[in-house]
N, C-alpha and C positions, 0 to 999 in steps of 0.2 A: 584466610590463613591466620593462625595463632603462632606467635613466636614463643618458644620455650627455652628457658635457661635452667639447666640442671646441674646441681652441685653434688659430686660423688666423691666419697673417700677413696684414696688411692688403692686401698686393700680390696675394695669391692668393685673396682672399676671394670676389670675385664669381665667378671660375672654379670655386671649390669649391662655391659654392651652386648653380651650374648643374648640376654633376655630382651634387650631393646631390638636386636636384629630379628629375633623370633616374633616380636610384636609386629614389626613391619609397617609402622605408621608414621615415623618421624623422618623427615628429610633433614639430615644433619648439615648444618651450615658449613660451607667451605671457607676456611680462613686463608686460602691461597698458599698453604705450606707445600713445598715440593716433596714428592715421595722420596723416602730414603732408598739406599742402594738395594736393600732386600726386597722392597716393594717394586722397584723398577725391574728387578730380575724376574719377579713374579709376573709383571705386566708383559715382559718379553716372552715369557713362557706361555702366557695366555694367548698372545698373538700366534705363537706356533700351534697351539691347540686349535684355534679358530681356523687357521689356514688348512690344517690337516682335516678337520671336520668338514669344511666346505669342499675340499677336494674329494673326500671319500663319499660324501652325501650324493654326489653326482654318479656314483658307481654302485649304488646299493642294488642288490638283487634279492629275489625272494628267498633263495637258499644260500646259507653261508656256513663256513666252518671257522672255528675260533682257535686262537692260540691262548688258551686259558691262563697260561703261566705268565703272560706279558702284562706288565703294569702299563698305566696310561702313558707315562713318560717313555717307556721302552717302545710302545707303539709309535709314538711321535718320532722317536729317533730312528726306528726301523723304516717307517714310511718315508721319512725325509731322506734317508740314505738311498732307498730304492728309487725315489724321485730323482735324486742326483745321478744315480746310475742310468736311469732312463734318459735323462737329458744328455748324458755323455754318449749313450748309444745313438741317439738321434744325430748328434754332432758327428760321430764317427761314420754313421750311415751316409750323411751328406757328403763327407770327404770320400768315402768309398764309391759313391755314385759318380762323383767327379772323376775319380781315378779310373773307374770302369769305362767311362766315355772315352778316356784317353787310350786305354789298353785294348778296347774292343776291336779296332781295326787290325790288330796284330794277331788275333786269334790265340790258340794255345801253342806253347813251345816249352822246351826244356832249357831253363836258364843256364844249367851246367854245361850245355853244349856250346854256348857262347864262349865260355872260358876255355874249353878244349880247343876250339877253333883258333882263338887268339893265341893260345900257347904254341900252336903249330904255324903261326905267322899269318893267319887269316882273321881279319877284323870285319865284323858285320857293322855296316853303317846304315842308319834308318833315315828315310826321307818321306816327305809328303809334298805333293804338288797338285795344283788345280788341274781340272780336266783340260783347260785350254793351254796351260803351260807344259803339260807332260808331253815329252817328245819320244815316240816309239823307237827312234834311232839310238836312244841311250842304251837300250837292251842289246844292241849290236856292238856298241863300243865298250860297255862295261859288263861285269858279271852281275846283272840286275835281275831281280825276281819281284814281280808284283804280288803283294800279299793280299790286298783287298782294294775294292773301289767303293767308297762310302760317301754319300752326300756330295757327289761331284768332286771328290778328292781321291787321288791315287796314293796309296800307301805301299812303299816298296823298299827293298833292301839292296845294297850293293856290297859284294864281297871284295874288300880292299886287301890286295896282296902286298901293298906298299911299294909296288914297282911303277905305279902310274898316278898321275894327278887327276882327281875327279873334279871336273868343271861342268856343273849342270845348274839350271835355274830352278832350284827346289830348296825347300827348307829342311835342314838336317835336324833331326830330333835326337834326344837322349835315348839310349837303349832302354827298353822297358825292363823294370826290375822283376816282374813276375807276369804270368799269363792272366788273361781276363777271368779264367775259370777259378783262379785262386781268390780273386776279389769277390766273385759270386759266392764262393764257399764261406768266406769270412762274413759277408753280408747276411747270408742265411743264418749263420750262428747268432749274429746280433739280433736278427728278427725273432729267432726262437727265444732268446733271452728276454727281449722286449715283450713278447707274448706271455712268457711266464710271469713277468712282473705285473703286467696288466691283469692277468688272471688272478694273481694273488690279491691285488687291490679289490677286484670284484668279489672274490670269495670271502674276504674278511670284512668288507665295508659294513654289512648289516649287523655285525657284532661289535666292530670297533667303534662305530659312530656313537651308539648309546653309552658305551664305556667312556669314551672321550668326552662326551657331553656332560656326564655326571662329574667327571674329574675337572672339566672346565668350570662348571658352576661352583664346585667347592673351592677352586682356586680364586674365582671371582669374589666369592664370599670372604675369603682371606684378605684379598686386596682391599675390598671395601672396609673390612674390619680395621686393617692397618691404617687406612686413610682417616677413619673416624678417630682412631687413637692419636694420630699426628695432628689432626685439626681440633683437638680439644686443648684448652688452655690449662696450664699447671699454675696453681696459686698456693700460698701459705707453705712455702718451702717444699713444694711438690706433694703436699699432703692432700690437697683438694684438686680434683679435675673438674673443669667446667665444660659442659657440652651444650651447645646451642643448636636449635633446629626448628623446623617449621611443620605444623600439623594443620590439616584442613579443619575448619571450624566444626564440621559435623562429626569429626573423630576426636575432638578435644576431650569430651567426657570420658571416653574409653582410655585415653592417654593419662588423664588425671587419676583415674582409678588405678591404673597400672603403676604409676609413680608412687602413689600412696602405699600400695602393697609392697613395693620395693624399699620403702622407707627413705625415699629420695626427696631432698628439699629442692623445690623448683619454683620458678616464676613464669606465669603465663600472661602475655600481653599482646595487644594489637600491634601490627607493624607500624613503624614510623615512616613518614614520607621520605623517599629517597633510598630506602633499603631495597636490596635485591631479593625480592620475595619470589619463591617458586610459583609456577602457574599450574593449576589443575582445572581443566576445562569441564564444564557441566552443560551438556547439550542433550537435546532429545534424540531419539533413534534416527530420525531423518538427517538432522544436522551432523550427527556423529560420522555419517558416511563421508562427509566432506572435510573432516578434520585433517586427514593426511594431506589434502590439497592445501589447506591453510598453513600447515607446518612446513610446506615447501618454501614459504616466504619467511615467516617468523611467528612465534607465539606473541600474543599481546603482553605488554608489560603489566605488572600488578596494578589493579585499579582501572585499567583501560578496558573498554568493551571488546568482547570477542566478536569479530566480524564474520565468523563462519556461518552462524544462522542467517545473517543478512545477505551474504553473497551466494549462499547455496541455491536458492530458487533461480537467481539470475544465471549462475553458471550452468545449471541444468537447461535453462531456456537457450542460452547461447550455444551450448553444445548441439542441441537439436536444430537450431537455426543453421549452424555451419555444416553439419552433416546433411540435414534436410532431405532425406530420402526415407519414405515410410517402410520400404522393403528392407533397407539396411537396419532400421530401428527394430523391425521384427526379428531379424537375425540376432541382434544384441539380446533381446528379451528371451528368445528361445534358447540361445546358446548358454546364457547365464543361468536360466532356469534349470536346464539339464545338468549343468556342472555344479550348482550349489550344494546338492545333497552329498557330493563326493569330497567336499573340502571342509575345513574348519578354520576358526580364528579369523585373522585379518583377511585371508583370501575370500571367505564367505561375505565379509562386508564389501570387499571390492566388487564381487559379482552382484551384490544387491545394488550397489551404486551403478553398475553397468545396466541393470534392469531399469532403473530410473532414467538414466541417460537414453536408453533405448526407447522408453515411453515418450520422452520429449522429442526424440527424432521422429517417431511415428506421427505425433501431433503436428510438428512442423512440416513433415513430409506431406501430410494431408493438406495443410495450409498452402504449401507451395505447389501441390499437385504433382508430386514426383514419387514414382514407385519403381525401383530398380531401373532408373533411367527413362522410364516411360512418362510422357507428358499427359497426366490425367486431365488437365484442363482442356487440351485439344480433343482428347478422346471423348470427354463429356459433351463438348460443344458439337462434335460430329455425330453424337448419338451412339457411339460404340459401347459405352458403359453407362447406359441411361439410369441404372440403379444407383449411381452416385450423383445424380442430378440434384438431389436435395442438399448436397454439400458444396455445390458449385459456387453459391453466393459467398461462401466463406474462403474460397481459394483466392490467393493473391497473385497477381501478375508481377513481372519484374519491377515495374515502376512503384507499385504499392509496397513491395518487399524492401525497396531502397528506403522509402520514407519510414517504413515500420522499424528498420534497423536504427535509424536516427532517433525515432521516438523512444525506442527501448533504451538507447544511450542516454537521452535526456532524462528519462525517468530514473535510471540508475545513478546518474550524476547528482540529481536533486536528492535522491534517497540517501546518497553518501553524505551530502552536505547536511541533511537532517540528522544523520547519525553523528556527524562531527559536532553539531550543536549540542546534542544530548550528551555526548562523551565529554566535551569541554565543561558543560554545566555540572556534570557529575564529578569530574576531577578537580576543577579549579573554581567552580562557582558560576552562577547564571550569567554574570556580567561578561565573562570571557566567551560566551556563546552569542552575544548580541551582534557582533560583526558578521558571523556566518548567517544568522537569522536575517540580517539586513540584505545579504545577497539572495537568500531564498525569497524574501519578500519582494525584492526587485524583479527577479526572474518570473516567479509564479504570478505576481500581480500584473506584470506587463503582458503576459500571455492571456490572462483572464480579461483584462481591459481591452486588449486587441480583439478578442473573440466577441466581446459584448458591444463593440463599436458599431454604430449605424448612423444614418443621416439624421435621425430624430434625437439622438443623444450625443451628438458630436462635441458640443461645448462642455457638457458634463464630464464626458470621458477625458477631455483635455485637462480639465481641472483636477480630476482624480489622478491623472498621470503626473501632474506637477506635485500633488500631495505625496504620491508614491515615491517619486524621485527624491523629494526632500526628506521624507522619513527614512527611507533606506540609505540615503546619502549620509545622514547624521550617524546612523549605526555603523556604516562601512568606514567612514573617514575618521570618526572620533571615538569609536568604541572597540577598535580592533585590539587594543592593549590597554585595558582599564587601569593597570598599575602605573602607567607612564603619564607624563603631563600632556596637555592638549596639543602642543606643537609637535612633540615626538609622535603622538597618535596620528596627527594629520599627515605628517611626512610618511610614516609607515603605511597609512591608509592609501595614499596616492600610489605607492609602490604595489600595494595589495591590489588596487584597481587594475594596474597594468598587468600584473601577473595573472589575475583571475580572468580578465577579458581575453588575453592571448591564450591562456591555458584552456579555457572552456571551448574555444573554437577548435583547437587541436584535439581535445578530448572527444568532442562530438564527431569530428571527422574519423577518429580511430574506429568508431563503431560501424563504419561503412564496410570494414573487413568482414563483418557478419554476413552482409549481403553478398560480397564478392565470393567468399568461400562456399556459401550455399549454392550460388549460381554455378560456380565452377564444378562442384561435385555433380550437379544435375547434368551439366553439359557433357562431362566425361562419361557418365553413365549412358547418356544418349549415343555418344560416339561409339562406345563399345557394342551397344546393341546394333548400330548400323554396320559396324565391321563384321559382326557375327552373321548378319543377314547377307551381306554382299560377298563375303569371302568363303562361305560354306559351300557354294556351288549347288549343283542339282543332282548329284549322284546319290541314289538311295542308300540309306544307312550311314555311309561315309559323311554325307552332308550334315546329317543330324549330329554325328560325333564331333565334327569340326565346329559346328554351331555351339554345342554345349561347352567344348574346351575353350573357345574364345570368350564365351560369356563368363565362365568360371575364372579364367586368368584375368580378364579385363575388370570384372567387378571386384575380384579379390584385391587387385592392385588399387582400385578406386576406394574400396572400403578402408584399406590400410592407410593410404595417403590422406583421405578425407577425415578419417578418425583422428589421425595424428594432428592435423590442422585444427579439427574441432575441439581438441583438448588444449593445444598450445595457445591458440589465439584468445579463447575465453580466459585462459590463465593470465595472459598479458593484460587484457582489459580489467581483470579483477585486481591484479597486483599493482598496476600502474594507474589507470584512470580512477577506479573505484576507491582503492586504498588512499590515493592522494586526496581525493575530494572528501573522503571520510576522516582525514587527518590522522590516519593510523601511524603509530610510532613503533610499536613492536619492541623486540629485544628481550622478551620474557624467557625465563629459564624453566624447563619442565619440572614438575614435582616428581622427585625420584626418592622414594622412601628407603631408608636403611633396612634391608630385609634379605632373606634367603632368596637366591635367584632360582627361577624355574624355567629358564629359556630353553627352547627346543634347539635341535641341531641346526635348524635353518636360520636362526636369528644371529645377526652379527653384533658383536659387542664392542669391537675395537676396529 
């Protein structure tokens, strides 16, 4: 990145910013100035636009009719009002449903008749009693009429003339205000209105969404423009405005030419250590597929190595290890291949990533001998699929898979330590990488000497072990912080020894989850196959249908759960074990040039 400081006369400032926005190459530095009231109002308006766009995007149909005379803000206001009305309808509908359940036992009646009876000295009293409590003798004693019997409850009325005391073991209820049919009629009107509103949303969405998207992008451009104005410094009695920003080195020549054409005085320089420089990742086509995964954690800080190209192959392997079924992997590949021509942009990259992950799953499925829950190892050994006999020697049983997971973990941890050494050497100088190199020397050297050990070279290996311990010990204990004195180095070195030894053991054990998830996925697939075989029965046609249904449901659930685990757990191994051993710091801010926005309706900006 190159840091640019541009001096602009106040009279030319707005015109210059418009041209700078059209250029779309400069990430204007944020001075931390709070947006003014007008900008905050625009931001709130932008949130409203995004909310309505997201809502209407889910309701787009092929054919729509437009209200051509409505502006974008009028569309937002109208849709918001109709949403509020729809919410009110839902609340009223819930209240009416509750009211209907109360009124339903009383059926239909004329409420005016109650008033006439009461005017003539007859009062209707409403009761409910459980089936066990209701006493038929009450009908002989009082003017009682059973209205309905519902859910084990008797609903009845007694005509009270005022000449007798009513003493019964029943709950007296308030007289119903209206018949159940009135509630039904009101509810139907609300449902009709709700249908009208929903139909309006669907009929207008296809036209409203593009119109709102255009207005939203224009509003966002205004907000960005205002932010740049507020983040520029005023000097020389407000006669000069200073704009600072960042430009990728490969675009610096184009920006220089632009500023010269505009007649702007500018200074271009390299960033100073400690400055918050934006990050623009540069990866190959394969590594770019994994950038969204890396961004889930953090971007690297400026000057730090981007770990995406380094963890990408491991993440792919770990996903295949965890899912571990060649049949499931083929489904990933076939499904993504069919869907790719129908999508664009980021979704196409995600489907390409799914193809790679599916390929890894197929490879590890062959290694583990699993195909839709079938144990290929046993089938090959039994001679059922002799055409796969050539691959049998490459298939791994459970014990070998366990050790293979640990070996992969050790390789990634050492790989991460190597990256840490290279990263520290690049950022702070080679001396700061010596301690990490000491650990790598100790671990790799110990493994090599152990493997070379035999009865004939026992004494030589012991001597080499002492030399190895001495050399690596000096690097670990006395070179972990070259800028400090020897005593501080030794103290921090001892603490580093404790942290690394205990941490490495825990990190290694974490990779056992690869083995556990792979085995559990295979076992569940086998279980569903067994269930389908045992529960389908022997009835022609019906048995085959039941067999297929159980397989589809069972393997569908297994694919979903196993895929979720195969994504989450490699993610954890990457962000915890690998990033820690690689010394990743992160905290980078993405490169976001000041430019006209072209987001689609599906993109969220706030």
